[in-house]
Structures are given as structure tokens and as C-alpha cells.
N, C-alpha and C positions, 0 to 999 in steps of 0.2 A: 201382094205386089209392094205395098208399103213397107214390110219388114225387110223385103230384099233391097229396096232403095235405101233404106236406113243403114243395113249392113254394109252396102258399097260406099256410103258417104263415111262411115266410120273407117273402113279400110283406107279411102283415099286420104283422110286427115291424119290418121296415125302413122302410116308409112312404114317400111322396112327400115331397121336398124342394123349397125354391125353386130350387136349382141346376137343376131340369128346365125351367125357364120362360125364354122370350125375351120382352122387352118393348120398347117404344119409349120412348126418352129424351125429354126435354122438346123437344129439337131434331129429333125424329122420325127419330133413328138406331135401328136395331135392336140391342139389345144382349142378351147371354145373362147371366142372374143367375149363373151359375157363375164369373163374373169376381169375385164376392164370396166365393169358396169359402175356408172357414176364417176368415172374419169374423162377429162377432156382428153381427146385423142387426136394426135397428128399423124396420119397415115402418109407414108413418103415410099415412092418406088425408087430404088437406088441401084448404083452400078459402080464397080470398083475402077473401071478404065475410062471414066468420063471426065469432061473438063469441070462438070459440077461435082465431082467426088469430094473435093475439100468440104463440101457443105455437111460432110459427116461430122466434122468437128464443131460446126454451128449447131448442129442437131443435138450432138451430145451436150454442149453448153447449155441449150435451150432446155433439155430434159432435166439437166442437174439443177439448174435454177428454179424450174416450176414443178418438179416432180413432188415434192412435199405439199405443194397447193393442188394437187390433182391432175396434173398433166402427165400423159404418157406418149412417147414416140414411139411408133411402131415402123419398122424398116422392113421393105419387101423388095429383096433384090430381084432384078429381071434382066434378061438377055434380049428382050424386044428390040433394042436399039443396037445390038452387037457389041455391048460394052460390058457385059457380065459373063465371061466364058468359064469361070471356076466353078468347082463343086461347092456345096454348101459349107464344108470344112473349110475349104480354101477362102471362102468368102468371109466366114466367121474370123478366122485367123487373120486376115488383111485388116478388117475392120477393128479388131481389139488391138492389133500390134502397131497398126499405123496411126488410127485415129482415137484409141482408147475407148472405142464404142461399148457401152454397157446397156444401152436401151434395148428392148426386145427387139430381135431380129427373126425373120421367118424364112422359110425354104423359098428358094428361087422358083418364081412362077411366072406366068404371062400376065400382063396388065392392060393389054389393049387388043382390040379385034375379037374374033369369034373364039379365039383360044384364050381369052382372059378368064382369070379366076373368076369364080361366083361372086366373090368380094368385089372385085374390081369392075366386074360388070355393073353390080348395084351401084357403085360409086359414079361410074360413068353415066348411068341412066338418071341418077338422081341430081347430078351435077350438070348434065348435059355436056360434059367434057371428060374424054377419055386422056389420060397421060400421052402428051406429044413428044416428050422426051423424059430422060432420067430426071429424078428428084422433083416431081410433080407432087404436090401436097394436098391432102384433103383434111381439113379441120372438122371434128366431129364434136357435138356438145355432150354434156354428161347423160342425156337421154339416148346417146347413140346415133343421133340423127345428122346429117350433113348441116354444117355451118357455112362453110365456104370451101373453095378451091384455089389453089395458087400455082402458077406455072414454075417450071425450073428456074427462070430468071428471079423469082422471088426467093431470095436466101432466108435462113433461119433467123438472120438478125433485122430482117425487113421491119420497118416501124409499123406498117399496116399489118403484118401478120402478128407481130408481137402485141399490138394493141388489141387485135381480135382474139388472142389467146388470153389476154389478161380481161378482157370483157367477159370471156366466158368463165374464167377461173372466179369472178366476182360474182357470178349467179349462184343462187342457193342451191343446195345439193337436193334433187328430187325425193320424194319419200317413197 
């Protein structure tokens, strides 16, 4: 009984992180998110026909500014809000040609409700918040665990978001 309680306590305190997930890239290749181990990760659900679509420019700027310090922005297109109707190829072309997006983009998937991808189900469970609209952001630490989440209203240049990213980047890399 004591061993069971200790095991449960360890499981509760360590938690699941994003490194446990495999996802499809925008060009339909399976990738393991453990490829981003020891990076600060900003996960964003995106859409091409949304009033917040111009945030792609800010996300790209954020990624360019901090990528050498350990930040990676991961874009997950979704049609959950009926604003991403294109194919993965059309989405990739739009992002690159319109906003110069070079940060990693993933295959279109669901981000809310029972159809949400396992990654987004986990993010919603950990944060207590599923995306209510496009461009919801989840900031994860180098350990792959959730730091905070931000609504669509929080742009990539928001002082609070930038401060949180910089605070995470200032932390030592785990061994």
C-alpha cells in the first residue's frame, strides 16, 4: 500500500509533458515532440481566415528573435472555428507566401472538444482551458511542462507573454 501511494504521488508531481506526443507535420510526416526537448515551446492553434491571422507575423518575429536562445514556436492549424478550410499544402503555402512563416507548422487538427488531438486534450486538461478561438497560446518550459496559456487577445508582442518567455529563457537548461 505504501509503495502504491508513493508511486501515485510521483505520478501526480511529475505530470505529462509534450515530449510524450507524436504529431503530423504540415507535410504529413510523423514527428516526435521530444525533438524539441530542452526548448521553450509556444504552441499556437492557427487559422488563415481569422481576424487574428496577422499574428503569424508577430509569431514569426518572436521565433526569429528568440530561437537562438531556445524558443520554438509550433503552429497547429485548426478548422474548429470554421476559419481554416484549406488543405495542409494550401495552409503551408499561405503561411510562407503571406507572412514568411518558417517556424514549424503541423497538420490541420482539432484543438477543442472530444475530437481534439491528444496533445490539445492534454494541454486543455493541464491548463483548465481549451482554445476558445484561433491563436490561443500555450507556453511550455524546457521540461515540456505547461507554464501558462494565453487567449487569442494576447498578441505575440504582448509584454506579459514576452516577459514570461524571457523568464523561461533565463532559467538553466535541465540536465
